[in-house]
C-alpha positions in Angstrom: -70.5 19.9 -24.0 -71.7 17.3 -21.5 -68.8 15.1 -22.2 -66.3 17.9 -21.6 -67.9 18.5 -18.2 -67.9 14.9 -17.3 -64.2 14.6 -18.1 -63.5 17.6 -15.9 -65.4 16.2 -13.0 -63.6 12.8 -13.4 -60.2 14.5 -13.5 -61.0 16.3 -10.1 -62.0 13.1 -8.5 -58.8 11.3 -9.7 -56.7 14.3 -8.4 -58.5 14.2 -5.0 -58.1 10.4 -4.7 -54.4 10.7 -5.5 -53.9 13.4 -3.0 -55.7 11.5 -0.2 -53.8 8.4 -1.0 -50.5 10.2 -0.7 -51.5 11.9 2.6 -52.4 8.6 4.1 -49.4 6.9 2.8 -46.9 9.4 4.3 -45.8 8.6 7.8 -45.4 11.2 10.4 -42.2 12.5 11.5 -42.3 10.6 14.7 -43.0 7.3 12.9 -40.2 7.8 10.5 -37.7 8.7 13.2 -38.8 5.7 15.2 -38.9 3.3 12.2 -36.0 1.6 10.5 -32.9 3.4 10.2 -31.6 4.1 6.8 -28.4 2.3 5.9 -25.5 4.1 4.5 -25.6 2.2 1.4 -28.9 3.7 0.7 -27.7 7.3 0.7 -28.0 9.2 -2.6 -25.3 11.4 -4.2 -25.1 14.6 -2.3 -26.2 13.0 1.0 -22.5 11.8 1.8 -19.0 13.2 1.5 -16.2 11.0 0.6 -12.5 11.7 1.0 -10.2 11.6 -2.0 -8.1 8.3 -2.1 -4.7 8.5 -0.7 -2.0 9.1 -3.5 1.1 6.9 -3.8 4.1 9.3 -4.5 5.9 6.8 -6.7 3.1 5.8 -8.9 1.0 9.0 -8.6 -2.3 6.9 -8.3 -4.3 5.7 -5.5 -2.8 3.5 -2.8 -4.4 0.0 -2.6 -5.9 -0.1 -6.2 -7.1 -3.5 -6.8 -5.6 -4.6 -10.2 -8.6 -6.8 -11.0 -11.5 -4.5 -10.3 -9.7 -1.2 -10.6 -11.4 0.2 -7.6 -10.2 1.4 -4.2 -12.1 2.0 -1.0 -12.5 5.5 0.4 -13.9 6.6 3.7 -17.2 8.4 3.5 -19.5 10.0 6.0 -23.1 11.3 5.9 -23.6 14.9 5.0 -24.8 17.4 7.7 -28.3 16.7 9.1 -28.2 13.1 7.4 -28.2 9.9 9.7 -27.5 6.5 8.5 -26.8 3.3 10.5 -26.7 5.5 13.6 -23.9 7.4 12.2 -24.3 11.3 12.3 -22.0 13.9 10.9 -18.7 14.4 12.7 -15.7 15.6 11.1 -13.5 12.8 11.9 -15.8 9.8 12.1 -16.1 7.6 9.2 -19.6 6.4 8.4 -18.9 3.8 5.7 -16.6 2.9 2.8 -17.4 3.5 -0.8 -15.3 2.1 -3.8 -14.1 4.5 -6.4 -12.5 4.0 -9.8 -8.6 4.1 -9.9 -5.9 3.6 -12.3 -3.6 0.6 -11.6 -0.1 1.0 -12.5 2.8 -1.5 -12.7 5.9 0.7 -12.9 5.8 1.8 -16.7 6.4 5.5 -16.9 4.5 7.4 -19.7 7.4 9.8 -20.2 10.0 7.1 -20.5 8.0 5.1 -23.1 7.4 8.3 -25.1 11.0 9.3 -25.1 12.0 5.7 -26.0 9.6 5.7 -28.8 10.9 9.0 -30.2 14.6 8.4 -29.9 15.0 4.6 -30.0 11.6 3.5 -31.5 13.4 2.5 -34.8 15.1 -0.3 -32.8 11.8 -1.4 -31.2 13.1 -0.4 -27.6 9.8 1.1 -26.8 7.9 -2.1 -27.5 10.4 -4.1 -25.4 9.9 -1.7 -22.5 6.1 -1.9 -22.7 6.3 -5.8 -22.8 5.8 -6.4 -26.6 8.9 -8.3 -27.5 7.5 -9.8 -30.9 6.7 -6.4 -32.2 10.0 -5.0 -30.9 12.0 -7.6 -32.7 10.0 -6.9 -36.0 10.7 -3.2 -35.6 14.4 -4.0 -34.7 14.7 -6.1 -37.9 12.9 -3.6 -40.3 14.4 -0.3 -38.7 11.0 0.7 -37.3 9.1 -0.5 -40.5 11.3 2.0 -42.5 10.6 4.7 -39.8 6.9 4.7 -40.6 6.1 2.3 -37.7 8.2 4.4 -35.4 5.9 7.5 -36.3 2.8 5.4 -35.8 4.1 4.1 -32.4 4.9 7.7 -31.3 1.3 8.7 -32.0 -0.1 5.5 -30.4 1.9 5.9 -27.3 1.3 9.7 -27.0 -2.5 9.2 -27.3 -2.2 6.4 -24.8 -3.8 3.9 -27.1 -0.8 1.6 -26.7 -0.4 0.7 -23.1 1.8 -1.8 -21.2 1.1 -5.4 -22.0 0.0 -6.4 -18.6 -3.0 -4.2 -18.8 -1.9 -1.6 -16.3 -1.9 2.1 -16.9 1.1 4.5 -17.2 2.8 6.1 -14.2 1.8 9.8 -15.0 1.6 12.7 -12.6 -1.7 12.7 -10.8 -2.8 15.9 -12.6 -0.8 15.0 -15.7 -2.1 14.2 -19.2 -4.1 11.0 -18.4 -6.5 10.0 -21.1 -9.8 8.6 -19.8 -12.7 7.6 -21.8 -15.9 9.3 -20.9 -18.9 6.8 -20.4 -22.4 7.3 -19.3 -23.3 5.6 -16.0 -25.5 6.1 -12.9 -23.3 8.9 -11.8 -23.4 11.1 -15.1 -26.2 13.4 -16.1 -27.4 13.6 -19.8 -28.3 17.1 -20.8 -31.3 17.2 -22.9 -30.8 18.9 -26.3 -33.8 21.4 -25.8 -32.0 22.6 -22.4 -31.4 26.3 -22.5 
């Protein structure tokens, strides 16, 4: 019984110590306003608003997409009542630029490659169009691997497993059937299994 009372008293002291240390560590509102200004790079999601990237009508993807990094800068501004680097919310002012993911295209149309695969795939025209001349010649010499290779290529191109040889993405309508792999990063949320 004494041990139980002793642990309860110790828990109360630890709780009081933690509360006092938090109160003494928190700066007052005036000190935080006068102190260092938060940089816009330190803002968390929900504390800033970013514009959508400008879309190129020919490629149906973001203008200025870097082919190496697959990123494009977009203008962002702090949300209402948030200040960073001296920038406050204003409907037109840009606070900072943030890079977002984009799909780099090099002129290979998804519809054209799929139609070539369906109608001329036995001759390897689809592989020539995508930049795979060796496989195109083999398909031409074997009538599309006796039409079995043509069927496989139709499925691979339709599911966007086979892409252009230069590593670019297909030119597809911006809201078209683009396949994108779902990965977990700092901007995703993993829902716990016991969540109801």
